[in-house]
Structure formats: structure tokens, C-alpha cells
C-alpha positions as CSV (number, residue, x, y, z in Angstrom):
1,M,76.8,101.0,-56.3
2,T,77.8,101.9,-52.5
3,K,78.7,99.7,-49.8
4,T,76.8,100.2,-46.3
5,D,78.5,99.4,-43.2
6,T,76.7,97.3,-40.9
7,A,77.3,97.3,-37.1
8,P,78.0,93.8,-36.0
9,P,75.1,92.4,-33.6
10,P,76.3,92.7,-30.0
11,V,77.8,89.6,-28.5
12,L,78.2,88.9,-24.9
13,D,81.6,88.8,-23.0
14,A,83.0,85.7,-21.4
15,S,81.5,86.9,-18.1
16,S,78.2,87.4,-19.2
17,R,77.8,84.2,-20.9
18,R,78.8,82.6,-17.5
19,L,75.8,84.9,-15.8
20,A,73.5,83.8,-18.1
21,N,74.4,79.9,-17.8
22,I,74.3,79.9,-14.1
23,L,70.6,81.9,-14.3
24,T,69.4,79.0,-17.1
25,I,69.9,76.3,-14.3
26,G,67.3,78.2,-12.2
27,A,65.0,79.1,-14.8
28,V,64.7,75.8,-16.3
29,L,63.0,75.0,-12.7
30,P,59.5,76.5,-13.1
31,L,59.5,75.9,-16.9
32,L,60.1,72.1,-16.4
33,D,57.7,71.9,-13.6
34,A,54.8,73.4,-15.4
35,T,55.1,70.3,-18.2
36,I,56.3,67.2,-16.0
37,I,53.6,67.3,-13.2
38,T,50.6,67.2,-15.4
39,V,51.8,63.9,-17.0
40,A,52.1,62.7,-13.1
41,L,48.8,64.0,-12.3
42,D,46.9,60.7,-13.0
43,R,49.1,58.8,-10.9
44,I,49.1,61.1,-8.1
45,A,45.4,61.2,-7.6
46,D,45.4,57.3,-7.4
47,D,48.3,57.1,-5.1
48,L,46.8,59.8,-2.7
49,H,43.3,58.7,-3.1
50,M,42.1,61.9,-4.4
51,S,39.7,63.0,-7.1
52,L,40.8,64.8,-10.2
53,S,38.8,67.7,-9.0
54,L,41.0,67.9,-6.1
55,A,44.3,66.6,-7.4
56,Q,44.2,69.7,-10.3
57,W,45.0,72.0,-7.2
58,A,48.5,70.7,-7.3
59,V,48.4,72.5,-10.4
60,T,46.1,75.4,-9.7
61,G,47.8,76.0,-6.3
62,Y,51.1,76.4,-7.9
63,A,50.2,79.0,-10.5
64,L,48.1,81.0,-8.2
65,A,50.9,81.3,-5.6
66,A,53.2,81.9,-8.3
67,A,50.9,84.8,-9.5
68,L,50.5,86.4,-6.2
69,A,54.2,86.4,-5.6
70,I,55.1,88.2,-8.9
71,P,53.9,91.7,-7.7
72,L,56.2,91.2,-4.6
73,S,59.4,90.8,-6.7
74,G,60.4,94.2,-7.5
75,W,59.7,95.4,-3.8
76,M,61.6,92.7,-2.5
77,S,64.6,93.2,-5.1
78,A,64.9,97.1,-4.2
79,R,64.7,96.3,-0.8
80,F,66.6,93.2,-0.1
81,G,68.9,92.8,-3.4
82,A,68.5,91.0,-6.6
83,K,71.0,88.3,-5.5
84,N,69.4,87.9,-2.4
85,L,66.1,87.6,-4.2
86,W,67.3,85.0,-6.6
87,I,68.8,82.8,-3.8
88,T,65.6,83.4,-1.4
89,A,63.2,81.9,-4.6
90,L,65.5,79.1,-5.1
91,V,65.4,77.8,-1.5
92,I,61.8,78.6,-1.3
93,F,61.2,76.4,-4.6
94,M,63.5,73.7,-3.3
95,I,61.8,73.4,0.2
96,G,58.4,73.5,-1.6
97,S,59.7,70.6,-3.9
98,L,61.1,68.5,-1.2
99,L,58.0,68.7,1.0
100,A,55.5,68.2,-1.8
101,G,57.5,65.1,-2.8
102,A,57.0,63.6,0.5
103,A,53.4,64.6,0.8
104,W,51.4,62.2,3.0
105,N,47.7,63.4,1.8
106,P,46.3,65.7,-0.6
107,A,46.2,68.9,1.5
108,A,49.9,68.4,2.4
109,L,50.4,68.1,-1.4
110,I,48.4,71.2,-2.1
111,V,50.1,73.2,0.7
112,F,53.4,72.5,-0.4
113,R,52.6,72.9,-3.9
114,V,51.5,76.5,-3.1
115,V,55.2,76.9,-1.3
116,Q,56.9,76.0,-4.4
117,G,54.8,78.4,-6.5
118,I,55.9,81.3,-4.2
119,G,59.1,80.2,-5.0
120,G,58.7,79.6,-9.0
121,G,56.9,83.4,-9.0
122,L,59.9,85.0,-7.9
123,L,62.5,83.1,-9.7
124,M,61.9,84.7,-13.1
125,P,61.4,88.5,-11.9
126,A,64.5,87.7,-10.2
127,L,66.6,86.5,-12.8
128,Q,65.3,89.6,-15.4
129,T,66.6,91.9,-12.8
130,V,70.1,90.2,-12.2
131,L,70.7,89.7,-16.0
132,V,69.7,93.1,-17.4
133,S,71.3,95.1,-14.7
134,A,74.5,93.2,-15.3
135,V,74.8,93.3,-19.1
136,G,73.3,96.7,-19.5
137,P,70.8,97.6,-22.3
138,S,72.8,96.7,-25.2
139,L,73.1,93.1,-24.4
140,V,69.9,92.6,-23.3
141,K,68.5,90.8,-26.1
142,P,71.2,88.1,-26.5
143,A,71.5,87.7,-23.0
144,M,67.5,87.1,-22.8
145,A,67.6,84.8,-25.8
146,K,70.2,82.5,-24.2
147,V,68.3,82.5,-20.6
148,G,65.4,81.6,-23.1
149,I,66.7,78.5,-24.4
150,P,64.6,76.6,-21.4
151,A,61.4,77.9,-22.4
152,V,62.0,76.6,-26.1
153,L,63.1,73.1,-24.7
154,A,61.0,72.6,-21.8
155,P,57.6,71.8,-23.5
156,I,59.5,69.3,-25.7
157,F,61.5,67.4,-22.8
158,G,59.4,68.3,-20.1
159,P,56.3,65.7,-20.8
160,V,59.0,63.1,-21.5
161,V,61.3,63.6,-18.3
162,G,57.9,63.3,-16.3
163,G,56.5,59.9,-17.9
164,L,60.1,58.4,-17.6
165,L,60.1,59.6,-13.5
166,V,56.7,58.2,-13.1
167,E,57.3,54.7,-14.7
168,W,60.8,54.3,-13.6
169,L,60.6,55.4,-10.1
170,N,57.4,57.1,-8.9
171,W,55.4,60.6,-9.3
172,R,57.4,61.9,-6.2
173,W,60.4,62.0,-8.3
174,T,58.7,64.5,-10.6
175,L,59.5,67.1,-7.6
176,L,62.1,66.0,-6.0
177,I,64.1,65.8,-9.2
178,N,64.3,69.7,-8.5
179,L,66.3,69.4,-5.3
180,P,70.1,68.8,-6.8
181,I,69.1,71.6,-9.3
182,C,68.1,74.1,-7.0
183,L,71.5,73.3,-4.8
184,I,73.7,73.4,-7.9
185,A,71.7,76.8,-8.8
186,I,72.2,77.9,-5.2
187,W,76.1,77.5,-4.9
188,L,76.7,78.9,-8.4
189,A,75.1,81.9,-7.1
190,F,76.8,82.5,-4.0
191,R,80.1,81.7,-5.7
192,Y,79.8,83.8,-9.1
193,I,76.8,86.3,-8.8
194,T,77.1,89.9,-7.7
195,D,74.4,92.0,-6.4
196,P,74.0,94.5,-9.4
197,V,71.1,96.3,-8.1
198,V,71.7,99.2,-5.6
199,R,69.4,98.4,-2.5
200,Q,67.0,101.7,-1.6
201,P,64.2,101.9,0.4
202,V,60.9,101.2,-1.2
203,R,57.3,101.3,0.5
204,L,55.3,98.4,-0.4
205,D,51.6,98.7,-1.3
206,W,50.4,97.1,1.7
207,L,46.7,98.0,1.0
208,G,47.0,96.9,-2.7
209,L,48.4,93.6,-1.7
210,L,45.6,93.0,0.7
211,L,43.0,93.7,-1.7
212,A,44.3,92.4,-4.8
213,L,45.8,88.9,-3.6
214,P,42.6,87.6,-1.9
215,G,40.8,89.1,-4.5
216,V,42.3,87.0,-7.0
217,A,42.3,83.8,-5.0
218,L,38.5,84.0,-4.2
219,V,37.6,84.4,-7.9
220,V,39.7,81.3,-8.7
221,F,38.3,79.5,-5.8
222,G,34.6,80.5,-6.7
223,L,34.9,79.3,-10.2
224,D,36.2,76.1,-8.9
225,R,33.4,75.4,-6.6
226,F,30.9,76.8,-9.3
227,G,27.8,74.1,-9.6
228,V,29.3,72.5,-6.6
229,D,29.2,74.4,-3.6
230,S,25.9,76.9,-3.3
231,A,28.6,79.3,-1.7
232,S,30.5,79.6,-4.6
233,G,28.7,82.7,-5.7
234,Y,29.7,84.5,-2.2
235,Y,33.3,83.6,-3.2
236,L,33.1,85.0,-6.6
237,A,31.4,88.2,-5.5
238,A,33.5,88.8,-2.7
239,G,36.9,88.5,-5.0
240,L,35.1,91.1,-7.7
241,V,34.3,93.3,-4.8
242,L,37.8,93.2,-3.6
243,L,39.2,93.6,-6.8
244,A,37.0,96.6,-7.8
245,A,38.4,98.0,-4.4
246,Y,42.0,97.6,-5.6
247,T,41.4,99.1,-9.1
248,A,39.9,102.3,-6.9
249,H,42.6,102.2,-4.8
250,A,45.3,102.2,-7.4
251,L,43.6,104.8,-9.3
252,T,43.6,107.2,-6.3
253,T,46.9,106.5,-4.3
254,R,49.5,108.6,-4.1
255,K,52.4,105.9,-3.7
256,M,53.4,103.3,-6.3
257,P,50.7,100.9,-6.7
258,L,51.2,97.2,-7.1
259,L,49.8,96.7,-10.2
260,D,49.4,99.9,-12.3
261,V,45.9,99.7,-13.8
262,R,46.1,103.2,-15.9
263,L,48.1,101.1,-18.3
264,F,44.7,99.4,-19.5
265,A,44.2,103.0,-20.9
266,V,46.5,101.7,-23.6
267,K,44.2,100.3,-26.2
268,N,47.0,97.9,-27.6
269,F,48.3,96.9,-23.8
270,T,44.5,95.9,-22.8
271,G,44.4,93.8,-26.0
272,A,47.5,92.0,-25.6
273,I,46.9,91.4,-22.0
274,G,43.4,90.1,-22.9
275,V,44.9,87.6,-25.5
276,L,47.7,86.7,-23.0
277,L,44.9,85.6,-20.3
278,T,42.7,83.5,-23.0
279,A,45.8,82.0,-24.4
280,S,47.3,80.9,-21.1
281,M,44.0,79.3,-19.9
282,I,43.7,77.4,-23.2
283,F,47.4,76.5,-23.2
284,Y,47.5,75.3,-19.4
285,A,44.0,73.8,-19.8
286,G,45.6,71.7,-22.9
287,I,48.7,70.7,-21.0
288,L,46.3,69.2,-18.3
289,L,43.8,67.6,-20.3
290,V,45.7,66.2,-22.9
291,P,47.8,63.5,-21.0
292,L,45.2,62.9,-18.9
293,Y,43.1,62.1,-22.1
294,F,45.7,59.7,-23.4
295,Q,46.3,58.1,-20.0
296,Q,42.4,57.8,-18.7
297,A,40.6,57.7,-22.2
298,R,43.0,55.8,-24.5
299,G,45.1,53.7,-22.0
300,L,48.4,54.8,-22.6
301,T,51.3,54.8,-20.0
302,P,52.8,58.0,-18.8
303,L,55.7,57.8,-20.9
304,Q,53.7,57.3,-24.1
305,A,51.7,60.2,-23.0
306,G,54.6,62.4,-22.3
307,L,56.4,61.7,-25.7
308,I,52.6,62.4,-27.6
309,V,52.4,65.8,-25.5
310,G,56.2,66.9,-26.5
311,I,55.0,67.1,-29.8
312,Q,53.2,70.5,-29.2
313,G,56.5,71.3,-27.6
314,V,57.9,70.6,-31.3
315,G,55.1,72.7,-33.1
316,A,55.7,75.7,-30.6
317,L,59.7,75.5,-31.5
318,V,59.2,75.4,-35.3
319,A,56.1,78.1,-35.1
320,R,58.9,80.6,-33.3
321,R,61.2,79.9,-35.8
322,I,59.1,80.5,-38.8
323,G,56.9,83.3,-36.9
324,T,59.3,85.6,-35.6
325,P,60.6,86.7,-39.2
326,L,57.1,87.4,-40.1
327,T,56.6,90.0,-37.1
328,H,58.3,92.6,-39.2
329,R,56.1,91.7,-42.5
330,I,52.4,91.1,-40.9
331,S,51.0,93.0,-38.6
332,T,50.6,91.6,-34.9
333,R,46.9,91.7,-35.0
334,T,47.0,89.2,-38.0
335,L,49.5,86.9,-36.8
336,V,47.7,86.4,-33.6
337,A,44.8,85.5,-35.6
338,I,46.4,83.3,-37.9
339,S,47.8,81.5,-34.4
340,I,44.7,81.0,-32.7
341,T,43.3,79.8,-35.9
342,L,46.1,76.9,-35.9
343,A,45.2,76.3,-32.2
344,G,41.7,75.9,-33.0
345,I,42.4,73.4,-35.9
346,G,44.7,71.4,-33.7
347,T,41.9,71.2,-30.8
348,V,39.1,69.9,-33.5
349,P,40.1,66.3,-34.0
350,F,40.1,66.0,-29.9
351,A,36.6,67.2,-29.8
352,W,35.0,64.5,-32.1
353,Q,35.3,61.0,-31.4
354,V,34.9,60.1,-35.5
355,F,38.6,62.0,-35.7
356,S,40.1,60.8,-32.6
357,E,40.4,57.4,-33.8
358,H,43.2,58.3,-36.1
359,G,46.3,58.7,-34.4
360,A,48.4,60.1,-36.9
361,L,45.8,62.9,-37.2
362,L,45.9,63.7,-33.4
363,Y,49.3,64.0,-33.4
364,L,49.3,66.3,-36.6
365,A,46.7,68.5,-34.3
366,L,48.9,68.6,-31.5
367,F,51.6,69.9,-33.7
368,L,49.4,72.7,-35.0
369,R,48.0,73.2,-31.5
370,G,51.2,74.0,-30.2
371,A,52.6,75.9,-32.9
372,G,49.4,78.1,-32.8
373,I,49.7,78.8,-28.9
374,G,53.4,79.0,-28.6
375,L,53.3,81.8,-31.3
376,V,50.3,83.7,-30.0
377,T,51.9,83.9,-26.3
378,I,55.4,85.5,-27.7
379,L,53.2,87.7,-29.9
380,A,51.1,88.8,-26.8
381,M,54.1,89.2,-24.7
382,G,55.8,91.5,-27.1
383,A,52.5,93.6,-28.2
384,A,52.2,94.5,-24.4
385,Y,55.2,96.9,-24.5
386,D,54.1,98.5,-27.8
387,G,53.5,102.2,-27.2
388,M,54.8,101.8,-23.2
389,A,56.6,104.7,-21.9
390,K,60.0,103.6,-20.6
391,A,58.9,104.1,-16.7
392,Q,55.8,101.8,-17.7
393,I,57.8,98.9,-19.0
394,P,58.5,97.2,-15.4
395,H,54.8,97.6,-14.9
396,A,53.7,96.1,-18.3
397,S,56.0,93.5,-17.7
398,S,54.8,92.3,-14.2
399,A,51.1,92.7,-15.6
400,S,52.0,90.0,-18.3
401,R,53.8,87.3,-15.9
402,L,51.1,88.1,-13.4
403,T,48.3,87.6,-16.3
404,T,50.1,84.2,-17.6
405,Q,50.0,82.5,-14.1
406,V,46.3,83.6,-13.3
407,G,45.3,82.3,-16.6
408,A,47.1,79.0,-15.9
409,S,45.0,78.8,-12.8
410,L,42.0,79.8,-14.2
411,G,42.4,77.1,-17.2
412,A,43.4,74.4,-14.8
413,V,40.1,74.9,-12.9
414,A,37.5,75.7,-15.6
415,V,39.0,72.2,-17.7
416,V,38.6,69.9,-14.8
417,S,35.2,71.3,-13.5
418,I,34.0,70.8,-17.3
419,L,35.4,67.4,-17.5
420,H,33.6,66.6,-14.1
421,S,30.4,67.9,-14.9
422,A,30.7,66.2,-18.3
423,S,31.3,62.8,-17.0
424,T,28.0,62.6,-15.0
425,G,25.7,60.2,-17.2
426,H,28.5,60.1,-19.6
427,S,31.3,57.7,-20.8
428,L,34.8,59.1,-19.7
429,V,35.6,59.1,-23.5
430,S,32.4,61.2,-24.4
431,A,33.3,63.3,-21.6
432,Y,36.7,64.2,-22.9
433,H,35.4,64.9,-26.1
434,E,32.6,67.3,-24.8
435,T,35.4,69.0,-22.7
436,F,38.0,69.2,-25.6
437,L,34.7,71.1,-27.7
438,W,34.4,73.8,-24.7
439,L,38.3,74.1,-25.1
440,L,37.6,74.7,-28.9
441,I,35.0,77.3,-27.9
442,G,37.3,78.9,-25.9
443,T,40.1,79.3,-28.3
444,A,37.6,80.7,-30.5
445,L,37.0,83.5,-27.7
446,C,40.9,84.0,-28.0
447,L,40.0,86.3,-31.1
448,V,37.8,88.5,-29.1
449,P,40.6,90.7,-27.9
450,T,42.8,90.7,-30.8
451,V,40.2,93.7,-32.0
452,L,42.2,96.1,-30.0
453,L,45.7,95.0,-31.1
454,G,47.4,97.3,-33.7
455,R,47.0,96.9,-37.4
456,T,50.0,98.6,-38.4
457,V,53.3,96.4,-39.2
458,P,55.8,97.0,-36.4
459,S,59.1,98.7,-37.5
460,K,62.3,96.8,-37.4
């Protein structure tokens, strides 16, 4: 019997741990925001005398702005330095939070949430650049695992924090709470972070920017106005034309395009992005719809709704613990299909009133839904890199982050539009059940792009 020596896992040194801890403080901001604000949305709509269809733009506008900021992050990092980008993102996020928290009408709230979203969209790419460049390739995994802790905890504690702030103070504090965190993160960045990236002249794809960004915005806005505004079809058509023009530009330009559409020639990447888009839609549709359902249809307080919504986060945490080791034994396609099925099962009790009368069943359903969506998201993100050349990885990373935010904006728009339509001539409770039924159908549609994912089991 021979004994095989195994190399010990890489361990972060003291300076790398300090850097990861500093970046984690900033990383918590956009992750908490996504779960805190949805619990407060019902109170925001009441206080600012706005319809739910308009109030959801506080979520959609943020997500859309974050999506549009992501393609700019690489250029800004190379042009101005990763440390400067990190600090700038924090300042923009802080200013947006302050102004949104002081919003005096719906228009002000939405505009300032867009400002906040720009900062949020720049934060995560800046974090990744600073961290990976500082610790080196050998320590990337433990470093990213450390800064990834908020991504695991935010879905659990975010809704609870949101509920506490709304009940004990008011909804404005769900935004103003970001200010001290931003100030601490900015001070620590100035004091301890050195710029690891050598600045270099990089030409921005301005034409691609002018085609893609308005294209995405018009498509989302057209979907929001569909069935309400006779011009919605024109918005959709204009957006699709701009996106088609961007695709032609990206395929023919000699410069580095804003987003490399050639990546979609890789079958597995296309499947992963398709899963990520649809999963992001149903995830963000759910975190918007579920707290509203418990507050409006079941009469719970924001804190009670936040505690219940946090069950989804617990499900996601458990699923990641159990599911991650399985990725070396079961193919990505099979695991994604199982995860989507779990999310679908967790949506069923909300779609029919006969099941929704049983509180314990709803809590179990939320656990299963959180487990399914939490696992499918990390699986899809990981699958997006399979078969990629090293030079393509930054583009694949940017595409996956952008897809998540676009999916978030589309999901928020779709679910509120469906709820508004279902409310016509029906009781509020029935309208919610019908909307959850459409959410269940959307969950089933997530299975379609899985056919493009690989069947083989990834090697260790």
C-alpha cells in the first residue's frame, strides 16, 4: 500500500485576507439591496402615492442601470485603475442611496435608483479585478469564496433587515442604511487598497455602446408598456432593431466589441446564458412577488413577510452545500434540470388557493424554491466558462453578469404587468394565484435551454 502526498489547499496570507475583508464590506451593498427593497415596495407605493406598476421601476430601473454599467467596467478599470473604479462605484452607490432615500415623488425615486444601479453595476466587476489581480491565480478560489459570503447570507438576512427597518423606522432607511457602509468601505479603500492593475490606453466601443444600451432599455420598456400603451410595439421593435445592429457591428468590427457575441457559437455557453437569463427572471420575479403577496393578500407586516421570504435564502444555502459536491458526479444538464424542477415544485402551492391555505406548506415550498433557484444560478454561471479559451473568460464573465441584471429587470416588469392584468375583474388573492401560475410556467420554460448544456460530468 502506497501513500500519496497531496498538496495542501492554498491559504490566503494576512494581507490577502485583509483585502478580501475590506472588499466584502462593499460587496454586501448590492446584494443586500436586491432583497431589502422588495420588502419595502408596498410601503413605498403607499407613501409616494404610486401604483405598483410604477413602483416596480424602483427595482427594474436599478437592475437595468446595473446591466448597462457592467460592459463599461472593463474599459474604466483599464483606463482609470481598478482601485479608482472601486471607490467611484462606492461613491455613486452612496449618492444614489442618499438621494433615493430622500425622494419626494415617484420620478425622483426612480431616477435616483438608476444612479444607485450604475454604482451597483460597477461594484462587482471592480471587486473581482482588484481581488484577482492582487492575490494571483493560485489564490483566486479561496479569495472569491471569502468575498462570496454575502451572496450566501444576503437572501436570508436581507428581507429580515428590510422588514425591521420598514416597521421600526420607515422605508427610507432601507436605502439610507447604505450610507455608513459606503463611508467605511471608501475609507478602507483609500487606506489599504493599492491599485494592482497597470493603467493602459483602451479604446471604448462607443458605437457598440450607443447601439446595445438603448436597445436593451427599449426592449424592457416596451415589455413594461405592453397592453397598456399602443406605442409599446414600436418601443420593442426599435429595441430589437438596435440589438440586431449591435450584433452585426460586433461581428464585423476590428476593435474589441462591448460584448463578444461570437461566444454564442459555443453551444454550452449559449445554453448557460439561456438558463441564467430565464432563472434570473423567475428569481427576481419571485423576490418581488412573494413579499407583496404576504403583505397584500395575506395581511402580514413587512417584518413577518421578510422573515418568511428569508426561508428562500436558507433553501439556497442548504442546496449549495449539498449540491456543490455533486457537480463532480452528475452532469450539469441533469443537475440544472433537477434544480429547476425543485423551483417549480416550490411554486405550485402559491398558484392554487387550495394549497395556499396551509402556512407550513408555503414555508416548505419557499425552501424548495430557494434551493432550486439558488443552485441553478451557480451551476449556470459555472457552465458559462466550460470550453472557453483563457482570452474569452473576461467576456464570458461580463456576459453572465449582464444577463443576470437584464433577467432581473425583465422578471420584475413581467410579473407586475401580469399581476396588474390579473387584478382586472378579479379579487386580489385570485390575481396573485394567477400570477404565480404564470411564474410556474416561466419556471418550466427554464428547462428549454438546458438541452444545450453538456451531458458529460465535469472533471475534478
